[in-house]
C-alpha positions in Angstrom: 155.0 159.8 128.1 153.2 162.8 127.0 155.5 164.9 126.3 157.5 162.4 124.2 154.1 161.7 122.3 153.6 165.2 121.6 157.1 165.9 120.1 156.0 163.4 117.3 153.0 165.6 116.6 153.1 168.0 113.8 153.5 171.9 114.7 151.3 174.5 114.0 154.4 175.9 112.2 154.6 173.1 109.7 151.4 173.6 108.3 153.0 177.2 106.9 155.9 175.7 106.0 154.0 173.1 103.8 151.6 176.1 102.6 154.6 178.3 101.6 156.4 174.9 100.0 153.1 174.4 97.8 152.8 178.3 96.7 156.3 178.2 95.4 155.5 175.2 93.1 152.1 177.5 92.3 154.3 180.5 91.2 156.7 178.0 89.1 153.9 176.3 87.3 152.6 179.8 86.6 156.0 181.0 85.1 156.5 177.8 83.1 153.1 178.0 81.7 153.8 182.1 80.6 157.2 180.7 79.0 155.1 178.3 76.9 152.9 181.3 75.6 156.2 183.6 75.0 157.4 181.4 72.2 157.0 179.0 69.8 155.8 176.1 72.0 157.9 172.9 73.0 154.8 171.5 74.5 156.1 168.4 75.2 158.8 170.0 77.6 156.5 172.3 79.2 154.1 169.6 79.6 157.0 167.5 81.4 158.0 170.4 83.5 154.4 171.2 85.0 153.4 167.7 85.4 156.5 167.4 87.4 155.5 170.5 89.6 152.0 169.1 89.9 153.3 165.8 91.2 155.5 167.8 94.0 152.3 170.0 94.7 150.2 166.7 95.1 152.9 165.5 97.6 152.9 168.5 99.7 149.1 168.4 99.3 149.3 164.7 101.1 151.6 166.1 103.7 149.2 168.7 104.8 146.2 166.3 104.5 148.4 163.7 106.9 149.5 166.7 109.5 145.7 167.5 109.8 145.2 163.7 110.9 148.0 163.6 113.5 147.7 167.1 114.8 145.9 167.8 118.4 146.6 171.7 117.8 146.2 173.4 114.2 146.7 177.4 113.5 143.1 177.4 112.5 140.5 175.3 111.6 141.0 171.6 110.1 138.3 172.4 107.2 139.8 175.5 106.6 143.1 174.0 106.4 142.3 171.4 104.0 140.2 173.7 102.2 143.1 176.1 101.2 145.5 173.6 100.2 142.8 171.8 98.0 142.3 175.2 96.4 146.1 175.7 95.7 146.6 172.2 94.4 143.8 173.0 92.0 145.3 176.1 90.8 148.6 173.8 89.7 146.0 171.0 88.3 144.0 173.8 85.8 147.7 174.6 84.8 148.4 171.3 83.7 145.5 171.2 81.8 146.0 174.1 79.7 149.4 172.4 78.6 147.3 169.2 78.1 144.8 170.8 75.9 147.8 172.1 74.1 149.5 169.2 73.7 146.3 167.1 72.5 145.6 169.3 69.9 149.1 169.8 68.9 148.9 173.8 68.8 152.5 175.1 69.1 151.4 178.8 67.8 148.8 180.5 69.8 146.3 183.4 70.1 147.6 186.9 71.3 145.1 187.3 74.4 146.4 183.8 75.6 149.6 185.1 76.4 148.0 188.0 78.1 146.1 185.9 80.4 149.1 183.6 81.4 150.8 186.9 82.2 148.2 187.5 84.9 148.4 184.1 86.2 151.9 184.9 87.1 151.0 188.4 88.6 148.2 186.7 90.6 150.5 183.8 91.6 153.0 185.7 93.0 150.4 187.7 95.2 148.9 184.7 96.3 152.1 183.3 97.5 153.0 186.7 99.1 149.2 186.5 101.1 150.3 182.7 102.1 153.4 184.1 103.7 151.2 186.4 105.7 149.1 183.7 107.3 151.2 183.0 110.4 150.5 186.7 111.7 146.9 187.4 110.6 146.0 190.0 112.9 149.1 192.3 111.9 148.6 191.5 108.2 145.1 192.0 107.7 144.9 195.1 105.8 147.6 193.6 103.2 145.9 190.1 102.9 142.6 192.3 102.0 144.7 194.3 99.6 146.0 191.2 98.0 142.4 189.6 97.7 141.2 192.9 96.1 144.4 192.8 93.6 143.6 189.4 92.5 140.1 189.9 92.1 140.9 192.6 89.6 143.4 190.6 87.9 140.7 187.7 87.8 138.4 190.4 86.2 141.1 191.6 83.6 141.4 187.8 82.5 137.5 187.2 82.1 137.8 190.5 79.7 140.6 189.0 77.7 138.7 185.4 77.8 135.7 187.1 76.0 137.6 189.3 73.8 139.5 186.5 72.6 136.2 184.1 72.0 134.9 187.0 69.9 138.0 187.3 68.0 138.2 183.7 67.4 134.5 183.3 66.1 134.7 186.1 63.7 138.2 184.8 62.2 137.5 181.2 62.2 133.8 180.2 63.5 132.7 179.6 60.1 135.8 179.1 57.8 137.7 176.6 60.2 135.3 175.5 63.4 138.2 173.0 64.3 140.3 176.2 65.1 137.7 178.1 66.8 137.3 174.7 69.0 140.6 174.5 69.8 141.2 178.2 70.7 138.0 177.9 72.9 139.2 175.3 75.0 142.5 177.2 75.7 140.7 180.6 76.5 138.2 178.5 78.9 141.3 176.7 80.3 143.3 179.8 81.0 140.1 181.3 82.8 139.8 178.4 85.2 143.6 179.0 86.0 143.1 182.8 87.0 139.6 181.6 88.6 141.3 179.2 90.7 144.2 181.8 91.9 141.1 183.7 93.1 139.5 181.1 94.8 142.8 180.9 96.8 142.6 184.1 97.7 138.9 183.9 98.8 139.9 180.8 100.8 142.7 182.9 102.8 140.3 186.2 103.2 137.7 183.3 104.8 140.3 182.3 107.4 141.3 186.0 107.9 137.8 187.0 108.7 137.4 183.9 111.2 140.2 184.5 113.2 141.2 187.8 113.6 
């Protein structure tokens, strides 16, 4: 009876599989966001695609939460498991927020710095996905995980610089003459900074898990 019961319980490997699935959705959403800033945007199309990806990511997050409740054995602390998936989910939510802002204000042409920040989000998402793939063997991969976290931290600093420079340029160009345009541009820069910050948060969660488990 006990063996049968255990067979119904989630295995440790299931968590890593779910993390990998979610990370792929984060990468895909970042790529879609980058495409939006690389062209005269079809905001409706990008909105729908990222919304679909967010819903898929939410489904994976729910699967992780359910697996935590069902599992006797987990690969690391339960709170770390839930904190990590929630930080990953937050990244997709922040990407959707960028597109929502663009859709709300009917923006189709973007400031140059915005595209650069979206490109940084793509790089950071790929690094994050790589780090997720290293979780099953924390001891063997701790040096690379630490290096990835450092790389994402540098990208986050680059995004901060682009955010600040973009706001300065917006203010000089539109602060007095077209305050609404400044307001909308500022909202997009803030949202984009939130995307990269959220990916940096994921890196911090992974680093914390590594420190606690090696």
